[in-house]
N, C-alpha and C positions, 0 to 999 in steps of 0.2 A: 368538528372541524379538523383538521390538525394544523398544530403550530408549526407558527414559520421555522422553526428546525427544522420540526419531520418534513416540513418542504424542500427543508436543500437548501433552504435562504441563512447568510453569513452576513450578521450588524455589518456596516464598516463604519469608521471612525469620524464620519458626517451625521451621527446616528440618527439618519435617514433613509439610506439607501442599502442594497444589498448585494451580494453576490455569488455567484450558485458555482458550482462544479458538476457539469456533468460527468459520470463512468464510464471510462476511457479505455480497457482494459487491455495493462504492460505496454497502456503510449501510443499506440498502435489506429494512425488512422486513415481515411481515405479522401482524396479531393472531394467527395462529395460531403463527407463530415463535416469537413473546412470552411466548405460553404454551406449547410444550412447553420452551421458556429457564425459562421459570419452575416448570414440574414438575420441570424434569430435577436444578434447582436445592433445591428444597423437598425434593425425596424423598432428594437426600445428602448431607441438613445441610450444604450450601455455606453459606460463610461470611457473603458478599456475592456483586453480580451486581454488575459493573464497565463502565459504559460508558465505555471506549479512545478515545484519542489518538487513533487509527488505524476508530475506529467500529465494531471489533467490538464485541464482548456479552465481556467475560469471563467466567467462571465460574468464585470464587475460594476457596478452604479443603474440595479437594476429597483425600478419602485416596484413596493409592500404589491398594492393592486394588482402588477404586472404578472408573479411572481405563475402564478397555476398558468396561464396561458404562453408562456416562456414553455414551460415544462410538454405542455401541452406541442405546442410545433416543438422542438428538438427532439418530441420521442427521441428521448435516450432517458436513462436509467439515473438517479442521480449518484456521485460520489461520497465514497464515505469520508469526505473531509474532518469530521466532528465527531467526538462523542468514547463513549471505552467498546470502543469493536477494532477489527481488523481494515485499516486501509487498502486505498492502492498499493501497488505489487506493484514495487516497481525492480525493470531489466535493465540490462545494460542490452547491445546485438543479439549478446552471443556468436555462434559458429553459424546461424542462418546467413547475416551480416560482413563479421565482424574477424578478421583473417585472422584476430589473435586467438578470437576465441574457440574455446575444448571440447565445451559442451550446450547446449542447446540450452539457455536462458530464458530464450520468449516463450519454448515449445513446453519449460519447468511454471515459469512462472505464467500461461494463462489457466494448465488448472488449477495451479496455488488459488489464480482469482475468481475464475468459475467457484473451486469450493470453498472457499473462505472470506471472500472482499463482501466488507458489515456487517463479518458475523458479530455477534455481542459477545465480548471476554472481561474479564474480571476490569482492565485495562484498557489504557491504548497502545492498539498492537500495531507493530508494519514490518516489515517485510521487504528484503530484495536479494535477485537473482544476478550473481554477476559469470558470465564464462568462463572469464580465469582469472591468474591472480594476482592482477589490476586488481580487479573489488570495480571497476567503474560507474556500480550502481552502491557502492558503501556499503557494502553486504555487512562489512566489519562495525558497524555501529547501527542495525536494526536488531530487533527482538530475536527474529530466527534472520540469518545471513547463510545461503548457499556461495560455494566459490569454487567453477567447476576449474577441474586438471584433470591430465589426461588419464590415468587414471581413475578419475571418477568424481561425486560432490562431496567436497567438505562441509558440514554443518555449522553453523556460529548462535551459540544463542546469549542473549543477555544483554546486543550490546544499544547504546542509543544517542542523541543528543542534546542537546536542550542547555537548560544553567546546568548539571550536570553529567558531563557527558559524558563513554562507557563504552570499550572497546569489549567488546565481543568472547565469550572461552568456548573455545573448541573443542565442540559434543561427540564428533566424531568423520572420519573420512573416507576414502577407497568407495562410496556408495551409486550403486547407478541408479538407477530413475523413481524405479519402484522401490528401494530401499529407503531414497528417499525423500520422497513421498511419506511412506511412513512416517519416518520419523517426526518430520513434520507432526502427522498428524496426534504421536505420540505427543511429542512436545504439548504441543492445546492442548491434549487431554490431560493433560499432568498440572498444566499450568491456569486452565479455568478451573479443576476441579481447587487447587491450593492457595489460591495464590488469594489474600484481602482482597475487596474491594476497594478498585480503584489503582491498586498494586502493579507497579512495573513489572515483568520479567523480570528484568536485571537487579531490582531493588530482593525478588521473594527469592532469586539465588545468592541474593551477600548473608540473607534469611536462614536458608535452605539448605544451601552450596549446592556442586551438579548433583550429590547422586542421583535424589527421587530422577531425575531427567538421564542419570546413565541406567538408574531401572528401568526405566519408563523406553526406554529404545532398543 
């Protein structure tokens, strides 16, 4: 039998109910999906529906006995909201919708999501994709951040928020889509091979410097 954590159930402060966060790649939803989330939340008397900082829609205040059937009714994958893995990819609208966008943030974000969402790594790992230098997806404070410029993508690594915030360090610039996907793969491979258990990418960079990652890409 799966443990509650493996069912995507997150304990709440009342120590009686749980939240779940279905996976919504890059925060793109349809009217049908929103109706389904609303109907399921109403059916199981959820206490709240919360749009999270990672552009998921959390259903809050569910009973333990209902978790399995809630997932069945939703028909959605679980969002990687906890654990030592790649969390949901955060993106801005990019040049798909925003007139300021220089690169296709949603397109790259969807590729990253398909390839890496929930992948197990030595530590918690977050990625963000911003289509222009305004960095609306907060790419500078993610383990891997992509920022679009007219000349191509800039990749930053080692950023994070939390109790000890870090601004990421620029690793490469003027990359096309294929080059930036290859760079991300090499950064993740280097981190997976060299990081200590539980060590965030920024902490590893403090220990090793950027050179292993420069060599990797």
